[in-house]
C-alpha positions as CSV (number, residue, x, y, z in Angstrom):
1,M,122.9,87.9,105.5
2,A,119.5,87.7,107.2
3,D,117.5,90.8,107.8
4,P,118.5,92.6,110.9
5,V,116.3,92.4,114.0
6,S,118.2,94.9,116.4
7,V,120.2,97.9,115.8
8,E,123.4,96.0,116.6
9,D,122.5,93.6,113.6
10,A,121.9,96.5,111.3
11,I,125.2,98.1,112.0
12,A,126.9,94.8,111.6
13,Q,125.3,94.2,108.4
14,A,126.3,97.9,107.1
15,K,129.8,97.2,108.0
16,S,129.8,93.6,106.4
17,Q,128.3,95.1,103.2
18,L,130.9,98.0,102.8
19,Q,133.3,95.9,100.5
20,S,130.3,94.9,98.2
21,L,129.6,98.5,97.2
22,P,131.2,100.3,94.2
23,E,134.1,102.3,95.3
24,N,132.6,105.8,95.1
25,L,129.5,104.4,97.3
26,R,131.9,102.5,99.7
27,V,133.9,105.5,100.4
28,W,130.8,107.6,101.0
29,A,129.3,105.0,103.3
30,E,132.7,104.6,105.3
31,R,132.8,108.2,105.9
32,H,129.2,108.8,106.7
33,L,128.5,105.9,108.8
34,I,128.2,106.8,112.6
35,T,127.9,105.1,115.9
36,P,124.0,104.6,115.8
37,R,121.9,106.9,118.0
38,E,118.2,106.9,118.7
39,V,116.3,109.9,116.9
40,T,112.6,110.9,116.7
41,L,111.5,111.5,113.1
42,W,107.9,112.3,111.6
43,E,106.1,109.8,109.4
44,D,104.2,112.6,107.8
45,P,105.4,116.0,106.8
46,E,102.5,117.5,109.0
47,R,104.3,116.3,112.0
48,T,101.5,114.4,113.5
49,K,102.9,111.0,113.8
50,P,106.4,110.8,115.5
51,I,108.5,107.7,115.2
52,K,111.7,106.6,117.0
53,V,114.4,105.1,114.8
54,W,118.1,104.7,115.0
55,L,120.3,106.9,112.7
56,L,123.0,105.2,111.1
57,T,124.6,107.8,108.5
58,D,124.8,111.5,109.2
59,H,125.9,114.6,107.3
60,I,129.6,115.5,107.8
61,G,129.6,118.5,105.5
62,D,131.3,116.9,102.5
63,K,129.5,115.1,99.8
64,D,126.4,114.7,102.0
65,A,123.3,113.1,100.4
66,S,120.0,114.5,100.5
67,S,118.9,111.7,103.0
68,R,120.3,109.7,105.9
69,I,120.1,106.1,106.5
70,V,118.2,104.9,109.5
71,F,117.1,101.5,111.0
72,D,113.5,101.1,112.1
73,P,113.5,98.5,115.1
74,A,109.7,98.2,115.0
75,A,109.7,97.2,111.4
76,K,113.1,95.6,111.6
77,A,114.0,97.2,108.3
78,F,116.0,100.2,107.0
79,G,114.5,103.7,106.0
80,L,115.6,107.0,105.0
81,E,115.4,110.4,106.6
82,M,115.1,113.6,104.5
83,T,115.0,117.2,106.3
84,L,112.5,119.2,104.6
85,E,112.7,123.0,103.9
86,D,110.9,123.7,107.3
87,D,113.3,121.5,109.1
88,T,111.0,118.6,109.6
89,E,112.8,115.6,109.7
90,W,110.8,113.2,107.6
91,Y,110.8,109.3,107.9
92,M,110.5,107.7,104.4
93,G,110.2,103.8,105.3
94,P,110.2,101.2,106.1
95,H,112.0,99.9,102.8
96,E,112.7,96.4,101.8
97,G,116.4,95.5,101.2
98,S,120.0,95.7,103.0
99,F,122.0,98.5,104.1
100,A,124.0,98.5,100.7
101,D,120.6,98.8,98.9
102,M,119.7,102.0,101.0
103,V,123.1,103.3,99.9
104,R,122.3,102.7,96.3
105,R,119.0,104.5,96.7
106,L,120.8,107.7,97.8
């Protein structure tokens, strides 16, 4: 599948790649995948550079990962979000690879 160029492409790729994941990761992704929503994260822990990305997975209170998967429309790539101890929502990305690659990195 081609690299996503929009959030619609990113979510289509995510759904199409679920079956290619090992069962434990597929189940996790199916449960944590959400309707995408735009969020503002920080490119640096000091909170000086905000960035708008689309959140694709979220915490549900059960078997949550330490990061959430996002799509960066400017870079046309996936990335990760990690909430730091001071509640800074830090953007780690963009990363090369597909949605399935991001799930495997969690």
